[in-house]
C-alpha positions, 0 to 999 in steps of 0.5 A, a space after each residue: 547484532 545491536 543498534 548503535 549510535 554514531 555518524 560512521 555508517 555504510 549507507 547501502 553501498 560500500 562507497 557511501 560511507 559517512 565519516 563526519 556528522 554533516 554527512 551523517 545528518 544528510 543521510 539521516 535527512 535523506 532517509 526521512 524524506 525517503 520514508 515520506 516518499 515511500 508512503 506517497 507511492 503506496 498511497 498513489 498505488 492505492 488511489 489508482 486502484 480505486 475509482 470515483 468515490 473510493 470504490 474498488 475498480 471493477 466492483 459493484 455487485 461483487 463489492 456489495 457481496 463482499 460487504 454483505 450489504 446493498 447500497 442502502 446498507 441492508 443485508 442481501 438475505 435480510 436475515 442478518 445470518 452471519 453464516 449465509 453472509 460468509 457463504 455469499 462472500 466466499 462465492 463472490 470471491 470465487 465467481 468471475 467478475 460481472 461482464 462489462 456493459 458490452 458483454 465481454 468478460 472483464 480483465 484486470 487490465 480492462 480496469 486500468 487500460 493497457 497504459 494504466 496497467 503498465 503504470 500500476 506495475 511500475 508503481 508496484 515495482 518502485 514500491 517493492 524496490 523501495 521497501 527492500 532498500 529501506 529494510 537494508 538501511 534499517 539493517 545497518 543497525 544504526 539507531 539514527 537511520 532507524 528512527 529517521 525511516 520510522 519517522 518518515 514512514 509515519 509522517 508519510 502515512 499521516 500526510 497521504 494514508 488517510 484514505 488507505 487507513 479508512 478503507 482497510 480497517 482490519 487489514 494486515 497489509 503493512 508494506 
């Protein structure tokens, strides 16, 4: 397989074929906009999973344990020992989240509420479907569509991804 240039392309379904340069230009423009919209959904999901100030919902002592620092930026053990900090991070990942103010155990749905969890699931599903469909469009091996999608995703990340890029430095989440 190899990339090719040209206006003749089948866009996802057999009935969606471009034969003229005008049709091809519309499909390329739609692919670019789709890439931007995809990044908006990713950013929206990321924002919904965070509370005020960009703190992960349900965090607190767990988030501090993950970073190994308290709010003042001082390590919990004060020694700066990386091994003990790594141990506390592992323990915090395995430990259940702290109970809510009323003493009941927290659950993921409690952070977003029932309606919020349904919306988060819908956004995740939308992102998943969009990711796979974008991949299928790229697999047409049409260079114009490939560039349009990459440019759209890049523009979308530039417009909507600042918060995500600052909070996930070192993460390998690309989708």
